TORGU-895715 format. One record per residue (C-alpha): x, y, z. Coordinates in steps of 0.5 Angstrom, whole numbers. Layout:
// residues N
{site {X; Y; Z}} ...
***
This chain:
// residues 467
{site {145; 198; 248}} {site {145; 198; 257}} {site {150; 198; 262}} {site {152; 203; 267}} {site {157; 207; 262}} {site {150; 208; 257}} {site {147; 215; 256}} {site {143; 216; 250}} {site {140; 222; 250}} {site {133; 224; 247}} {site {128; 229; 244}} {site {122; 229; 240}} {site {121; 236; 237}} {site {114; 238; 235}} {site {111; 246; 232}} {site {108; 250; 229}} {site {109; 257; 225}} {site {106; 263; 222}} {site {109; 267; 217}} {site {109; 273; 213}} {site {113; 274; 207}} {site {114; 281; 203}} {site {115; 277; 196}} {site {114; 269; 195}} {site {116; 269; 188}} {site {123; 271; 191}} {site {123; 275; 184}} {site {126; 282; 182}} {site {119; 284; 179}} {site {113; 280; 180}} {site {112; 281; 187}} {site {107; 277; 192}} {site {105; 278; 198}} {site {102; 271; 201}} {site {102; 268; 209}} {site {105; 261; 209}} {site {104; 256; 215}} {site {109; 250; 217}} {site {109; 245; 222}} {site {115; 241; 223}} {site {117; 235; 227}} {site {124; 234; 229}} {site {128; 228; 233}} {site {135; 229; 237}} {site {140; 223; 240}} {site {145; 224; 243}} {site {150; 218; 247}} {site {154; 213; 248}} {site {152; 206; 249}} {site {159; 200; 250}} {site {162; 200; 244}} {site {157; 205; 240}} {site {157; 213; 241}} {site {152; 217; 236}} {site {150; 224; 235}} {site {143; 224; 231}} {site {139; 230; 228}} {site {133; 230; 224}} {site {127; 235; 222}} {site {121; 235; 217}} {site {117; 240; 216}} {site {111; 242; 211}} {site {110; 249; 209}} {site {103; 252; 206}} {site {102; 258; 203}} {site {95; 262; 203}} {site {95; 264; 195}} {site {101; 261; 192}} {site {100; 253; 193}} {site {104; 251; 188}} {site {110; 253; 193}} {site {107; 248; 198}} {site {111; 243; 199}} {site {116; 239; 205}} {site {122; 241; 207}} {site {128; 235; 210}} {site {134; 237; 215}} {site {138; 231; 218}} {site {145; 230; 220}} {site {148; 223; 223}} {site {155; 221; 226}} {site {156; 214; 229}} {site {161; 209; 230}} {site {162; 202; 233}} {site {168; 198; 237}} {site {167; 192; 234}} {site {174; 189; 237}} {site {176; 195; 241}} {site {182; 198; 239}} {site {183; 193; 233}} {site {176; 194; 228}} {site {171; 200; 228}} {site {165; 202; 224}} {site {165; 209; 222}} {site {157; 211; 219}} {site {156; 219; 217}} {site {150; 222; 213}} {site {148; 228; 211}} {site {141; 231; 207}} {site {139; 238; 207}} {site {136; 243; 201}} {site {142; 247; 198}} {site {141; 253; 191}} {site {144; 250; 186}} {site {147; 256; 183}} {site {148; 263; 188}} {site {146; 266; 183}} {site {139; 264; 183}} {site {133; 264; 186}} {site {134; 265; 195}} {site {130; 267; 201}} {site {130; 271; 207}} {site {129; 265; 211}} {site {128; 257; 210}} {site {122; 255; 206}} {site {120; 252; 200}} {site {122; 255; 192}} {site {120; 254; 186}} {site {127; 254; 182}} {site {135; 253; 184}} {site {134; 248; 189}} {site {136; 240; 189}} {site {135; 236; 196}} {site {144; 233; 196}} {site {144; 226; 200}} {site {150; 225; 202}} {site {152; 219; 206}} {site {159; 215; 209}} {site {160; 208; 210}} {site {167; 207; 212}} {site {170; 200; 216}} {site {178; 200; 219}} {site {183; 195; 222}} {site {188; 198; 225}} {site {194; 193; 228}} {site {199; 195; 232}} {site {206; 193; 231}} {site {210; 192; 238}} {site {210; 201; 238}} {site {214; 202; 232}} {site {208; 203; 228}} {site {201; 201; 226}} {site {198; 199; 221}} {site {191; 203; 218}} {site {186; 198; 213}} {site {180; 202; 211}} {site {174; 202; 205}} {site {170; 207; 205}} {site {164; 207; 201}} {site {162; 215; 200}} {site {154; 216; 197}} {site {152; 223; 194}} {site {144; 224; 191}} {site {141; 229; 188}} {site {134; 230; 188}} {site {128; 234; 187}} {site {125; 238; 192}} {site {117; 237; 194}} {site {114; 242; 192}} {site {109; 242; 188}} {site {114; 245; 181}} {site {119; 240; 184}} {site {125; 243; 183}} {site {130; 238; 180}} {site {136; 236; 181}} {site {141; 242; 178}} {site {143; 237; 171}} {site {146; 233; 177}} {site {149; 226; 177}} {site {147; 221; 183}} {site {155; 217; 185}} {site {158; 211; 189}} {site {165; 212; 190}} {site {169; 206; 193}} {site {176; 208; 197}} {site {179; 203; 200}} {site {187; 207; 203}} {site {192; 203; 207}} {site {196; 206; 211}} {site {203; 206; 217}} {site {204; 211; 222}} {site {209; 211; 227}} {site {207; 209; 234}} {site {209; 209; 241}} {site {217; 208; 240}} {site {217; 215; 236}} {site {217; 222; 238}} {site {222; 227; 236}} {site {221; 224; 229}} {site {213; 222; 227}} {site {212; 220; 220}} {site {206; 215; 216}} {site {206; 213; 209}} {site {199; 211; 205}} {site {196; 210; 198}} {site {190; 211; 196}} {site {186; 210; 192}} {site {178; 212; 189}} {site {174; 209; 185}} {site {167; 212; 182}} {site {161; 211; 179}} {site {156; 215; 176}} {site {149; 214; 175}} {site {151; 207; 174}} {site {157; 208; 169}} {site {165; 209; 171}} {site {166; 217; 172}} {site {173; 217; 175}} {site {178; 215; 179}} {site {184; 217; 182}} {site {191; 214; 185}} {site {196; 217; 190}} {site {201; 215; 194}} {site {204; 220; 199}} {site {210; 220; 205}} {site {210; 225; 210}} {site {214; 226; 217}} {site {215; 231; 222}} {site {221; 232; 225}} {site {221; 236; 233}} {site {226; 241; 233}} {site {225; 244; 240}} {site {218; 243; 244}} {site {216; 249; 240}} {site {218; 247; 233}} {site {217; 241; 229}} {site {220; 241; 221}} {site {215; 237; 217}} {site {215; 235; 210}} {site {213; 231; 204}} {site {211; 227; 197}} {site {207; 223; 194}} {site {204; 221; 187}} {site {198; 223; 183}} {site {194; 220; 178}} {site {187; 222; 176}} {site {183; 220; 170}} {site {176; 223; 168}} {site {174; 221; 163}} {site {170; 227; 161}} {site {177; 231; 159}} {site {184; 229; 158}} {site {188; 233; 162}} {site {194; 230; 166}} {site {196; 237; 169}} {site {194; 234; 175}} {site {197; 228; 175}} {site {205; 228; 177}} {site {209; 228; 183}} {site {209; 232; 188}} {site {211; 235; 193}} {site {211; 240; 200}} {site {216; 243; 206}} {site {215; 247; 212}} {site {214; 248; 220}} {site {210; 247; 225}} {site {210; 252; 231}} {site {207; 251; 238}} {site {210; 257; 241}} {site {205; 257; 247}} {site {199; 252; 250}} {site {194; 256; 247}} {site {198; 257; 239}} {site {199; 252; 234}} {site {201; 255; 225}} {site {203; 252; 219}} {site {205; 253; 214}} {site {208; 249; 208}} {site {210; 251; 201}} {site {212; 244; 195}} {site {208; 243; 188}} {site {202; 240; 187}} {site {197; 240; 180}} {site {202; 242; 176}} {site {203; 250; 180}} {site {205; 252; 186}} {site {202; 250; 192}} {site {202; 254; 199}} {site {198; 251; 205}} {site {197; 252; 212}} {site {193; 252; 218}} {site {191; 256; 226}} {site {190; 255; 233}} {site {190; 260; 237}} {site {185; 260; 244}} {site {185; 267; 246}} {site {182; 266; 253}} {site {178; 258; 254}} {site {172; 261; 252}} {site {176; 264; 246}} {site {178; 260; 240}} {site {181; 264; 233}} {site {182; 258; 228}} {site {184; 258; 221}} {site {186; 253; 214}} {site {189; 255; 207}} {site {188; 249; 202}} {site {189; 247; 195}} {site {186; 241; 193}} {site {184; 237; 186}} {site {176; 235; 188}} {site {170; 234; 184}} {site {163; 236; 186}} {site {162; 229; 190}} {site {170; 229; 193}} {site {169; 236; 195}} {site {161; 233; 199}} {site {164; 228; 201}} {site {170; 230; 205}} {site {166; 236; 208}} {site {161; 230; 211}} {site {167; 225; 214}} {site {171; 232; 217}} {site {166; 233; 221}} {site {166; 233; 229}} {site {163; 233; 234}} {site {164; 239; 240}} {site {164; 236; 248}} {site {156; 240; 247}} {site {156; 233; 243}} {site {155; 238; 237}} {site {157; 236; 230}} {site {161; 241; 229}} {site {166; 245; 222}} {site {173; 242; 225}} {site {176; 249; 221}} {site {171; 254; 225}} {site {169; 251; 230}} {site {162; 253; 228}} {site {155; 248; 228}} {site {156; 244; 221}} {site {152; 244; 214}} {site {157; 239; 211}} {site {152; 240; 205}} {site {153; 247; 204}} {site {159; 249; 200}} {site {158; 255; 199}} {site {159; 255; 191}} {site {155; 253; 186}} {site {153; 246; 185}} {site {157; 244; 178}} {site {158; 237; 175}} {site {165; 238; 173}} {site {172; 237; 175}} {site {176; 242; 177}} {site {182; 245; 182}} {site {180; 249; 188}} {site {185; 254; 193}} {site {181; 255; 200}} {site {181; 260; 205}} {site {178; 258; 212}} {site {177; 263; 218}} {site {173; 263; 225}} {site {172; 266; 230}} {site {168; 263; 237}} {site {166; 265; 243}} {site {162; 266; 250}} {site {162; 272; 254}} {site {158; 271; 260}} {site {151; 271; 258}} {site {153; 271; 251}} {site {157; 268; 243}} {site {159; 269; 238}} {site {160; 266; 232}} {site {164; 269; 226}} {site {167; 265; 220}} {site {169; 266; 213}} {site {171; 263; 206}} {site {173; 264; 200}} {site {173; 260; 194}} {site {177; 259; 188}} {site {176; 254; 183}} {site {180; 251; 176}} {site {175; 248; 172}} {site {178; 243; 166}} {site {177; 243; 160}} {site {176; 250; 158}} {site {182; 255; 158}} {site {181; 260; 165}} {site {175; 257; 166}} {site {173; 258; 173}} {site {170; 262; 179}} {site {170; 266; 186}} {site {166; 265; 191}} {site {167; 270; 198}} {site {162; 268; 204}} {site {162; 272; 211}} {site {158; 269; 217}} {site {157; 272; 223}} {site {152; 271; 230}} {site {151; 273; 236}} {site {146; 269; 243}} {site {145; 274; 249}} {site {141; 271; 254}} {site {137; 277; 256}} {site {134; 273; 262}} {site {133; 265; 264}} {site {127; 265; 261}} {site {129; 271; 255}} {site {134; 269; 248}} {site {135; 274; 243}} {site {139; 271; 236}} {site {142; 276; 231}} {site {145; 273; 225}} {site {147; 277; 219}} {site {151; 274; 212}} {site {155; 276; 205}} {site {157; 274; 200}} {site {158; 275; 193}} {site {159; 270; 187}} {site {163; 271; 181}} {site {164; 267; 175}} {site {168; 267; 168}} {site {163; 266; 165}} {site {157; 270; 168}} {site {156; 278; 172}} {site {157; 278; 179}} {site {152; 277; 184}} {site {151; 280; 191}} {site {147; 277; 197}} {site {145; 279; 204}} {site {142; 277; 209}} {site {139; 278; 216}} {site {136; 276; 223}} {site {132; 277; 229}} {site {129; 273; 233}} {site {126; 272; 241}} {site {126; 267; 244}} {site {121; 267; 251}} {site {121; 259; 254}} {site {114; 259; 258}} {site {116; 253; 262}} {site {122; 247; 261}} {site {118; 245; 255}} {site {115; 250; 251}} {site {117; 256; 247}} {site {114; 261; 242}} {site {119; 266; 238}} {site {118; 272; 235}} {site {122; 272; 228}} {site {124; 279; 222}} {site {129; 275; 217}} {site {131; 281; 211}} {site {135; 279; 205}} {site {137; 284; 199}} {site {141; 280; 193}} {site {143; 285; 187}} {site {146; 281; 180}} {site {149; 285; 175}} {site {144; 284; 170}} {site {137; 282; 174}} {site {133; 287; 178}} {site {135; 287; 184}} {site {131; 282; 189}} {site {129; 284; 197}} {site {124; 280; 202}} {site {122; 281; 209}} {site {120; 276; 213}} {site {116; 276; 219}} {site {115; 270; 223}} {site {110; 268; 230}} {site {112; 260; 233}} {site {112; 255; 238}} {site {115; 248; 240}} {site {114; 244; 244}} {site {119; 238; 247}} {site {118; 232; 249}} 
***
């Protein structure tokens, strides 16, 4: 694209890193030291031009072990969002994709830092393309019709041992959404209605179909208070289960409070998935540079639906970074903080995020709590808790310190509890505007009730060049 309004920023990177680990096998009993060389290249694209906008990043890296050559392999990381207005205000196309290597089970093999491993990893590719047609009706209502193609693939990783797909099937989901929402003539009372059909194919065979018809309304009692209501009907047909607890009518009622321009709180009570349902969200701008946000939600889902929703909910912030809209943190939509499973389930999820800037320091803190109850077996469920935090300090014009840590706890009705603690300290020094050198220390501690604890320490030095 060209023109006075077009602006595209492109950055190409190349880097090399030398690392030492005291547990290359990620084992509690068979520890092996090793040196690892990692070479990497990356591309960043961000900008707008004409009717198009895009944010895209891709990295490929090669890990080479001195002693454990069977662990040698490639890693890929890709995340991109793009939109084009084919006919301004009427027809647009949204496209997005994500590729990353993820743990199959939170209780399986983990590492102190990102590197290739011999087990418990799969390469996850998710993608979505969605043309949307909009049509206004003289300010009274706006008609919306969307067709969305979602895809999820689980692939072997690039190591010589070829860590596999975890027994997870590749799916393609066709989704049609037709909706009608209130136009600009409505202010005190706003409303919308939607009918949505999803049909998913697993390895070319029918997997499930979901149909949802829903209407919702918001009535503003005062500038600070709005009443919320919604109702609908849902059916879900899964060829692997005849469970119909998640079919039928659902409803909810609640309130949204905006006591100040910096604060928004909503809460709803209702019934769905054959159970009482409470949902809500909060947004509090503590200061112009600090924001607290959170949500509590319930859903009936599959692994593929959850991954697709995670990808399709991403947004780009003012700095051109793709983030989770709830926590405000940089996003990896393929990391749901839960085990990857080939089953349908109901889920309850709590997310909290705190982001802020203080002078030369920035900090992020996130909490995720998820409980999943699986269909087809009485009482079969799992729970996960994850805490993540990071702090970055610009010490001098050339030197930056980054500290981050995480804690996760996973348990299920069929396995013991696993706790994982990670920590990392990284010091970056800018030799010039395009060349950085960094040193990093990372620590892992993983403890399962029925297995020896896994511990790992890594030390790394790297050089990175921008072009």
